[in-house]
Residue, then its C-alpha position, 0 to 999 in steps of 0.5 A: m372630888k378626886k374620884l370623881t374627875i377619874f370617872l369623868f375622864l373614863f366616861a369621856m374616853l368611853l364616848v371617843g371608843c364608840s365614836n371611833k368604833e361607828e366610823v370605822g364600821a362606815e367606812t367598811k360598810v362603803e368599802s363593803g359596796t364598792k368592792v360589790e360594784a367592782a365584781a358584778t359579773t352579770k347584766m341585763v338584756s332586753t329581749i323579745n321573751g322581756d329582759i334577762e340577766i346574763p353574764t358580762q363575761v361570757e365563757r360557755l356559749v352555744v348557738d344557734a344560726y349565730l356561730p360566725t358573728s360569735l368567732l369574729l368578734g373572739v368568742k368560741p362556744v361550746g356548741a353549736t347546731e349541725q347547720d351552724l357547722i356545715n358553714v363552708h365559711i368557718q371551717d378553719q375555726i371550729d376545731g372543738i366546738e360541739n354538735t348540738g344537732d338541731s338544738s337538741v336540750e340534752k346536748i346542750l345541758a350537757l354543756k353547762p352553757d352560760l349563755i345561749i343564743i337561738a334563732n328558734s322563737d318556737a316558745e316551748a324550745y325557749a322553756k326548755l333552754s332557758k331552764i339549762a341558761p339565760t337564753i337569747v332568742l334572734p328570730y331570723e331577719t332580726y338584723r337586716t345588715v351585716e353592720e347590724e348583726v355584729r354590732g347587735l352580738a358584741e353588745i351581747l357579748g361585750k365585745q364592742a371594740e372586736g365588733e368595731a374593728w371587724l367592720t372596719e376591714f370589712e368595709e375597707k374589703v366591700q369599697e374595694n370590690r366596689e369599685k373593682l365593679a365600676a370599672v366594667m359595669k354600666p350605671d344603669e346595668t342591672v342584677a336579678i336573683f332567680g331561684a328554682f327550689g324544687k318545682e318552685f320558682y323565686l325571685y330574691g330581694d336584699g336580704i339574706y337569701r342567696g347572697g342578696q345582701a352582698i348583691y344589692k346592700q354591700l355592692q350596691l348594684k342595681a335591681p330591676e325596677r319591678i324586683q326593687k318596687e315589689l322587693i326591696d323597697e317592700g323589705i320583702t327578702y324573697q318572692l314566690i312567683a309563676y315560671e311564666v313571669l319569670p321574663e317581666y323580672a329579668a335583668d341585664y345579669i342574672f344569679l340562678d341558684e339551682s340547688y336543693g332540687g332546683e328544675l328549670d329547663k334550659e332549652d324551655s322557649l320562654w327561658q331562652s327568650i330572657g335576654a340575659v340568657k341570650n346574651d350569655r349573663v347568666l351567672y349560677l350560684d354555688g348553694a353551698r356557698f350563698w345560702p349562708f347569710d352570715p357576716i362572714a358569709v356576706l364578705a366571701q359573697v361579695e368578693e364571688v359575685t366582683n368576680l364572676l361579674v368581671d371575669k363574665k365581663k372579660n370574657a365578653e370582650 
């Protein structure tokens, strides 16, 4: 009887021990799962090439066309294209960024990036770069406004707070310039953007070309009726036209880009027949300052366009 009692006691203790081990094991599993979730270092983003897994904290970014936006968000890339690096609006921020030329695969590979963001939608280029690191393709004009671009890149890079802070300051500065123009411009006065590129002539709308976004979207200056209907309302950012029809698109003020080989005969009778030319209301764009179309460039263009128009108005008094 005594032996039976001892046996039952030991058996009961064994059951308790097994039960405790199972509970401890279950607790450890939950904790382990929690730790894995907290330490997640990647996230999924939707792109034109499908869903892509990227780092939540990007440390070695390489860019093509999105250098200024990355910088304003507080992310300094390790590499950028030569075209990015000649941007006059960011020369004080590019020290230490390697020049990748025209997105050279060899140069990018040597930088060991953990994320690549490019504007080039060429399938072959994407195939090569995506073997080096997760690659996001954002083709030109993916973003139609400064606000869209800043928020889009901020979402990718996990810098939403930085993006909103920058946009708040941006909108305040834009409003200041709108008010300066409202003090000198009549509500019905129109502004057009013409471009001479080689022997071809262009009109520009409110998109990424020649300060269009700064002039029409941000400063909200009025376009001539035909430019409004044929370009802006249709979402067309530029249009090649015959020189002979330039007067049909003329405005009270004309911004003219003659950079990169543009040829426009200022003594030509057709050019001289345009009202803005007769009234000395043609303003010349600096190609180096008005070809870039990133958010930092657009803000600089907002300020420069305002100054050009205000000065022109004052000189006409």
